[in-house]
C-alpha positions in Angstrom: -11.9 -25.4 17.5 -13.1 -24.0 20.8 -15.9 -21.4 22.0 -12.9 -18.9 22.0 -12.3 -19.3 18.7 -15.9 -18.8 18.0 -15.9 -15.6 19.7 -12.6 -14.1 18.5 -14.1 -14.7 15.4 -17.3 -12.4 16.1 -15.2 -9.7 17.5 -13.0 -9.6 14.5 -16.5 -9.7 12.4 -17.8 -6.7 14.3 -15.1 -4.7 14.4 -13.6 -5.0 11.2 -10.3 -5.8 12.1 -7.8 -7.5 14.1 -6.6 -4.4 15.8 -9.6 -3.4 17.1 -10.7 -6.7 18.0 -7.6 -6.9 19.9 -7.9 -3.9 22.1 -11.9 -4.8 22.5 -10.6 -8.4 24.0 -7.4 -6.9 25.3 -5.4 -9.7 23.9 -2.5 -9.4 22.1 -2.7 -9.2 18.0 -1.1 -12.0 17.1 -3.4 -14.0 19.4 -6.2 -12.9 17.1 -4.5 -13.7 14.5 -3.7 -16.9 15.5 -7.0 -18.5 16.7 -8.8 -16.9 13.2 -5.9 -18.8 11.1 -7.0 -22.5 13.2 -10.3 -21.6 12.4 -9.6 -21.3 8.7 -7.3 -24.3 9.1 -10.1 -26.4 11.1 -12.7 -26.0 8.3 -10.5 -26.1 5.2 -11.9 -22.4 4.2 -11.1 -18.9 4.1 -13.5 -16.8 6.4 -11.7 -13.4 5.8 -9.6 -11.7 2.2 -6.5 -9.7 3.6 -5.6 -6.7 1.5 -2.9 -4.7 3.2 -3.7 -4.6 6.3 -7.5 -4.7 6.2 -9.6 -7.9 6.0 -13.0 -7.9 4.9 -15.5 -11.1 5.2 -15.5 -13.7 2.5 -19.1 -15.3 1.5 -18.4 -18.3 3.4 -16.8 -16.0 6.6 -20.5 -14.1 6.5 -22.2 -17.5 6.6 -20.1 -18.2 9.7 -20.9 -15.6 11.8 -24.4 -16.2 11.7 -23.6 -19.3 13.3 -21.1 -18.0 15.4 -22.7 -15.4 16.9 -25.8 -17.3 18.0 -23.7 -20.1 19.2 -21.4 -17.7 21.3 -24.5 -15.5 22.0 -26.5 -18.8 23.7 -23.7 -19.7 25.7 -23.9 -16.1 27.3 -27.7 -15.9 27.7 -27.0 -19.7 29.4 -24.1 -18.1 31.8 -26.2 -15.6 32.7 -29.6 -17.2 33.4 -27.8 -20.0 35.2 -25.5 -17.5 37.5 -28.5 -15.2 38.3 -31.2 -18.0 38.2 -33.5 -17.2 40.9 -33.7 -13.4 39.3 -36.0 -11.6 37.3 -35.8 -12.4 33.5 -34.1 -10.0 31.6 -35.5 -8.7 27.7 -33.5 -6.3 25.7 -35.8 -4.5 23.2 -34.5 -1.8 20.8 -37.5 0.6 19.6 -37.6 3.4 17.2 -38.0 6.3 18.2 -41.8 7.3 17.1 -42.5 3.2 18.6 -40.4 4.1 21.7 -41.7 7.5 22.4 -45.6 6.8 22.2 -45.8 3.2 21.9 -43.3 0.9 23.9 -44.2 2.5 27.6 -48.1 1.5 27.7 -46.8 -2.1 26.4 -44.3 -2.1 29.4 -46.5 -1.2 31.9 -49.0 -4.1 30.4 -45.9 -6.6 30.4 -45.0 -5.6 33.5 -48.6 -6.2 35.0 -48.8 -9.5 33.4 -45.2 -10.6 33.7 -43.7 -8.8 37.3 -40.4 -11.1 37.1 -39.6 -9.5 33.5 -36.9 -6.8 33.9 -36.7 -4.7 30.5 -33.7 -3.3 29.1 -34.4 -0.7 26.5 -32.8 0.7 23.7 -34.2 4.0 21.2 -33.1 4.9 18.2 -34.1 4.8 14.9 -35.0 1.9 13.0 -32.4 0.7 10.7 -29.8 0.7 13.5 -32.5 -1.1 15.9 -32.6 -3.6 12.8 -29.0 -4.1 13.0 -29.0 -4.8 16.7 -30.6 -7.6 15.8 -29.1 -8.8 13.3 -26.4 -8.5 15.7 -27.8 -9.8 18.7 -27.4 -6.7 20.6 -31.2 -6.9 21.6 -33.3 -9.6 21.8 -36.9 -8.1 20.0 -37.1 -4.9 17.8 -40.0 -2.9 17.1 -39.3 -0.3 14.0 -41.6 1.3 11.4 -40.3 0.1 8.3 -39.9 -3.6 6.6 -36.5 -4.6 7.5 -34.0 -6.1 4.9 -31.7 -8.3 5.8 -32.7 -11.7 5.3 -31.5 -13.2 8.7 -34.5 -10.9 10.0 -38.2 -12.4 11.2 -40.7 -9.5 11.2 -44.7 -9.3 12.0 -47.1 -6.6 11.4 -48.7 -5.7 15.3 -49.8 -1.7 14.4 -51.0 0.8 11.5 -49.6 4.5 11.6 -50.5 6.8 9.7 -48.4 10.2 8.7 -49.3 13.6 8.6 -48.2 16.5 6.8 -47.5 20.0 9.6 -47.4 23.3 8.7 -46.9 26.4 10.4 -50.3 28.4 11.7 -51.4 30.3 8.7 -49.4 28.3 6.2 -50.8 27.7 2.6 -50.8 24.4 2.8 -52.1 24.5 7.0 -55.8 22.4 7.0 -55.8 21.4 4.2 -56.6 18.0 2.7 -55.1 16.0 -0.2 -51.9 17.8 -0.9 -49.7 16.1 -2.8 -45.9 14.9 -3.0 -45.3 17.8 -6.4 -47.5 20.1 -4.2 -45.4 19.6 -1.0 -41.7 19.4 -2.3 -42.3 23.0 -3.3 -41.9 23.9 0.2 -38.8 23.8 2.8 -38.9 20.6 3.8 -37.4 19.6 7.4 -36.9 15.6 7.6 -35.8 12.8 9.5 -32.7 11.8 9.1 -32.2 8.6 6.3 -33.1 5.5 8.8 -35.6 6.5 10.4 -39.0 5.1 9.2 -40.6 8.2 8.0 -37.5 9.0 6.0 -37.6 5.9 4.1 -41.3 6.2 3.2 -41.2 9.9 1.9 -38.0 9.3 0.3 -39.4 5.8 -1.6 -42.5 8.0 -2.4 -40.8 11.1 -4.1 -38.8 9.0 -5.9 -41.5 7.2 -7.2 -43.5 10.5 -8.5 -39.3 11.1 -10.3 -39.3 14.3 -7.3 -35.9 15.3 -6.5 -36.2 16.9 -3.0 -33.1 18.0 -0.7 -34.7 19.1 2.7 -34.0 22.2 4.7 -33.5 19.8 7.7 -32.1 16.9 8.6 -33.2 15.4 12.3 -32.7 12.7 14.7 -35.5 14.5 16.8 -39.4 14.0 16.2 -39.6 17.6 18.6 -37.1 19.3 16.6 -38.9 19.0 13.7 -41.9 20.1 15.4 -40.7 23.1 16.6 -38.9 24.6 13.4 -42.2 24.1 11.3 -44.0 26.0 14.6 -40.9 28.6 14.1 -41.9 29.3 10.0 -39.2 27.3 9.3 -41.2 24.7 6.9 -43.0 21.6 6.9 -42.5 18.0 7.5 -44.1 14.8 7.7 -44.6 12.7 10.4 -46.5 9.9 12.7 -50.2 11.2 13.5 -49.0 10.2 16.8 -46.1 12.1 17.4 -48.1 15.7 16.2 -51.0 15.4 18.0 -50.0 17.5 21.2 -48.7 20.0 19.3 -52.0 20.1 16.6 -54.0 20.2 19.6 -52.4 23.2 21.1 -52.0 25.3 17.8 -48.4 25.5 17.9 -48.7 23.4 14.6 -51.6 23.0 11.5 -52.1 19.7 10.4 -52.4 18.6 6.2 -53.6 15.2 4.9 -51.5 13.9 2.2 -53.0 12.9 -1.6 -52.3 9.1 -2.1 -52.0 8.8 2.3 -49.2 7.4 3.6 -49.7 4.6 5.7 -47.5 2.2 7.3 -47.3 -0.8 9.5 -45.6 -0.4 13.3 -43.4 -4.0 12.9 -41.5 -6.8 15.4 -38.5 -7.8 14.6 -36.0 -11.0 15.9 -33.5 -12.8 14.4 -34.7 -15.9 12.7 -32.4 -18.2 14.9 -33.3 -16.4 18.0 -34.3 -18.5 20.9 -37.6 -17.2 21.9 -37.5 -17.5 26.2 -40.6 -17.0 28.2 -40.4 -13.4 28.6 -39.9 -12.9 24.8 -42.7 -15.1 23.8 -44.5 -13.3 26.0 -44.0 -9.8 24.9 -44.2 -10.2 21.6 -47.8 -12.1 22.8 -48.4 -8.8 23.9 -47.2 -7.1 21.7 -49.6 -8.9 18.6 -53.3 -8.9 21.3 -54.8 -6.1 20.2 -54.5 -5.0 23.6 -51.7 -2.0 23.2 -53.9 -0.3 20.9 -55.5 3.3 22.0 
């Protein structure tokens, strides 16, 4: 069993098949199949179930993936670090759209002031995608808007946030306090896509109140939702951080919800992630309170 075997296994697992893994690695399919077979022979276990042309990881295969991924990733980190010993440290950060837009820039600025040799590579997507990136070691640390679900993710809250209702000026809900979810559900709703932090909270609250809601709009863009509300298409619920500039200019009118919807922004990382000095420094910066407005 070699590092090459582990690298091939991780690629097959992530790609979901032999053919796609062979294409990614530019290796012939028989060589990929042989490497997986040799791993199974070496450990005396079945790593994938084969049904026709499809393969599905076994429970043992999923457990093995957790080990293999981090052995391969640690080797890559070592190769990168040793080959570029004198360069700045690299930190791969993932952030949800709200955090990436309104919290992360100030964090990175303070991080650069305190640790000028750190080079940050950033990817911004919804919370569910950032969590998946952390599971797959595509990022070192993630900043998301909801509690992670994967058992291999370590999470720590680092900042409070409140969700705010928004409506067009002159709308029946505009400027109101204590709007209930049944009242909200009577109006056309413009919501973020499933997998975003605000959508997960709203869906859970509607479900608790046994309310069936079908949004008029679903969008990955907060600004598209704000523009839709300003145009009179419906109402929405977004982070106060996001809506504040448009509220101040009068494009939209806020309203408060009853009960208030609050959440934590969360720092996530894989529980097996090796904490490099740049990574530890960045997480400490998130937690030390200096990033609060």
